[in-house]
C-alpha positions in Angstrom: 6.7 2.7 -19.0 5.7 4.3 -15.7 6.6 2.0 -12.9 5.2 2.2 -9.4 8.5 3.6 -8.1 8.6 6.4 -10.7 4.9 7.1 -10.0 5.6 7.4 -6.2 8.7 9.6 -6.7 6.8 11.9 -9.0 3.9 12.3 -6.6 6.3 13.1 -3.7 8.2 15.6 -5.8 5.0 17.4 -6.9 3.7 17.7 -3.3 7.1 19.0 -2.0 7.1 21.6 -4.8 3.6 22.9 -4.0 4.3 23.1 -0.2 7.6 24.9 -0.8 5.9 27.5 -3.0 3.5 28.3 -0.1 6.4 28.8 2.3 6.3 25.6 4.2 9.6 24.0 5.4 9.6 20.5 4.1 11.7 17.6 5.6 12.1 14.1 4.3 13.3 11.1 6.3 16.7 9.5 5.4 15.2 6.0 6.1 12.9 5.1 3.2 11.1 2.5 5.4 9.7 5.3 7.6 6.0 5.6 8.1 6.2 9.3 7.3 7.0 10.7 3.8 7.1 14.4 4.7 7.2 16.6 7.7 6.1 20.2 7.1 6.7 23.1 9.4 5.6 26.8 9.4 5.5 29.2 12.3 6.0 26.4 14.9 3.2 24.2 13.4 4.3 20.7 12.3 2.4 18.1 10.4 3.1 14.6 9.1 2.1 13.8 5.6 1.9 10.5 3.8 2.0 10.8 0.0 0.2 8.4 -2.3 0.1 8.4 -6.1 -2.3 6.7 -8.5 -3.7 6.8 -12.1 -7.3 7.8 -12.9 -9.5 5.1 -14.2 -13.2 5.2 -15.2 -13.6 8.7 -13.8 -12.2 7.9 -10.3 -9.1 7.2 -8.3 -8.9 4.3 -5.9 -6.0 4.6 -3.6 -4.7 2.2 -0.9 -3.9 4.0 2.4 -1.5 1.4 3.7 2.1 0.3 3.0 2.5 -3.2 1.7 5.4 -5.5 0.7 6.2 -9.2 0.6 3.5 -10.8 2.9 3.4 -7.7 5.1 0.9 -4.8 5.3 1.4 -1.7 7.4 -1.7 0.3 8.4 -1.1 3.9 9.5 -2.4 5.2 12.8 -3.5 8.7 13.8 -0.3 9.3 15.7 1.8 8.5 12.6 -0.1 10.5 9.9 -1.9 13.8 10.0 -2.8 14.1 6.3 -2.7 12.0 3.1 -1.6 13.9 -0.1 -2.9 11.9 -3.1 -1.3 12.7 -6.5 -3.4 12.1 -9.6 -0.8 11.4 -12.3 -3.4 11.4 -15.1 -4.5 15.0 -14.4 -1.4 16.3 -12.6 -3.5 17.2 -9.5 -3.0 16.9 -5.8 -5.8 16.1 -3.3 -5.4 16.8 0.4 -7.2 14.3 2.7 -7.2 14.5 6.6 -6.3 11.3 8.3 -8.9 8.5 8.1 -8.7 4.9 9.4 -10.1 3.5 6.2 -7.7 1.2 4.4 -8.5 2.7 1.0 -10.2 5.7 -0.4 -12.1 6.5 -3.6 -12.1 10.0 -5.1 -14.6 10.7 -7.9 -13.4 12.9 -10.7 -16.6 13.0 -12.7 -20.1 13.0 -11.3 -22.0 9.7 -11.3 -25.0 9.3 -13.6 -27.4 8.8 -10.7 -26.3 12.2 -9.3 -25.5 10.6 -5.9 -24.0 13.1 -3.4 -23.9 11.4 0.0 -20.8 9.3 1.0 -18.9 10.4 -2.1 -15.7 12.4 -2.2 -15.4 14.6 -5.2 -12.0 15.7 -6.4 -13.1 19.4 -6.6 -13.8 19.3 -2.8 -10.3 18.0 -1.8 -8.2 19.8 -4.4 -5.0 21.1 -2.9 -5.6 24.5 -4.6 -9.0 24.9 -2.9 -7.8 23.9 0.6 -7.3 26.4 3.5 -3.7 25.3 3.4 -3.3 27.0 0.1 -5.1 30.2 1.1 -4.1 30.8 4.7 -1.0 28.7 5.2 -2.7 26.5 7.7 -4.3 23.0 7.8 -8.0 22.8 8.3 -7.7 20.6 11.5 -11.2 21.6 12.8 -12.9 20.8 9.4 -13.0 17.2 8.4 -13.7 17.0 4.7 -14.6 13.3 4.5 -17.2 11.3 6.5 -15.7 8.7 8.7 -16.6 5.2 7.6 -16.1 1.8 9.2 -12.7 0.1 8.7 -13.0 -2.5 5.9 -11.7 -5.6 7.7 -13.1 -9.0 8.1 -12.3 -9.1 11.8 -11.2 -6.6 14.5 -9.5 -9.3 16.4 -5.9 -8.6 17.5 -3.5 -11.5 16.9 -0.3 -11.9 19.0 2.4 -13.2 16.8 6.2 -14.0 16.9 8.3 -12.9 14.0 9.9 -15.9 12.3 13.1 -13.9 11.6 14.0 -11.9 14.7 11.7 -13.8 17.2 10.3 -10.6 18.6 6.6 -10.4 19.6 4.2 -8.1 17.8 0.4 -7.4 17.4 -1.4 -7.5 14.1 -5.0 -7.5 12.7 -3.9 -10.0 9.9 -3.9 -13.6 10.9 -1.5 -14.6 8.1 1.2 -12.0 8.9 4.4 -13.7 10.0 6.9 -10.7 10.0 7.1 -7.9 12.5 8.5 -5.3 10.0 9.3 -4.6 6.4 13.0 -5.3 7.1 12.3 -8.8 8.3 10.0 -9.5 5.3 12.7 -8.3 2.9 15.3 -10.4 4.7 13.2 -13.6 4.2 12.6 -12.7 0.6 16.4 -12.5 0.0 16.9 -15.8 1.8 14.2 -17.5 -0.3 15.8 -16.2 -3.6 19.1 -17.9 -2.6 17.5 -21.2 -1.6 17.6 -24.2 -4.0 14.7 -26.6 -4.6 15.6 -29.9 -3.1 12.9 -32.2 -4.5 13.2 -34.2 -7.7 11.6 -33.4 -11.0 9.2 -36.3 -10.8 8.1 -35.2 -7.3 7.5 -31.7 -8.6 5.6 -33.0 -11.6 3.1 -34.6 -9.1 3.1 -31.8 -6.6 2.0 -29.0 -9.0 -1.2 -30.8 -9.6 -1.9 -31.4 -5.9 -1.7 -27.8 -4.6 -1.1 -24.2 -5.9 2.4 -22.9 -6.5 2.1 -20.4 -3.6 1.5 -23.3 -1.2 4.4 -25.3 -2.6 6.7 -22.3 -2.3 5.8 -21.8 1.4 6.5 -25.5 2.2 9.9 -25.5 0.4 10.8 -22.0 1.7 11.5 -20.6 -1.8 9.8 -17.9 -3.9 6.9 -18.4 -6.3 9.1 -17.5 -9.3 11.7 -20.1 -8.2 9.0 -22.8 -8.6 7.9 -21.4 -12.0 11.5 -21.3 -13.3 12.1 -24.9 -12.0 9.0 -26.1 -13.9 10.0 -24.3 -17.2 13.6 -25.5 -17.0 12.5 -29.2 -16.6 9.5 -29.0 -19.0 7.0 -29.7 -16.2 3.4 -29.0 -17.2 1.4 -26.8 -14.8 -2.3 -26.2 -14.3 -3.7 -23.3 -16.4 -4.8 -20.1 -14.8 -8.1 -20.4 -13.0 -7.6 -24.1 -12.3 -7.6 -23.7 -8.5 -10.4 -21.2 -8.3 -13.2 -23.7 -7.7 -11.1 -26.7 -6.6 -10.5 -27.6 -2.9 -7.2 -28.9 -1.9 
């Protein structure tokens, strides 16, 4: 089974191999939580590359251009990333995309039946083998391959938040974000895994029918899996999947 970690490591290794063949000096950060996967250098030119890996499905690849973990999403800025290198595991291909502020990108492998051309990124146009990087050992900085589209967010409002772990102030575009960094989010996740459920079995039996498990977990400061295991261990019947979709609580 190909896990997301194996998929990501494979894509990064493939990109490093292709860049090294062309004579680029490739550097990787020791800190895995860095916003940069690779730094490449040649003749004094340096560029920051973020590597993304994905499977092909229905003739296209949909790839998220942000880093996400437990209740935390990190969106890259133009100062952090120069290019996205997207690895297609299904076809063993690499696509080179200049920085874009979109939160996701769709690359079409096969042509659509309606022969649409505008606002579509085809894999043949962004193939690593067809880029100027491959031919002339330089990035096409002056030639933007993709058309800039508006950022897909509900609101551009900036929220000023205080991290519940380290109490430091930070800005975010997501109202629900409560951590300032991935490290703080992982710290809370480890703390929640160690916490024990303090309510009784009878109280839990009533609570699971009053609100979703994710809400119960937030109130009790435990993980979702902790609530599920507690219910299974005590034979507590829970609502079936889809129960809360059309129900207000």
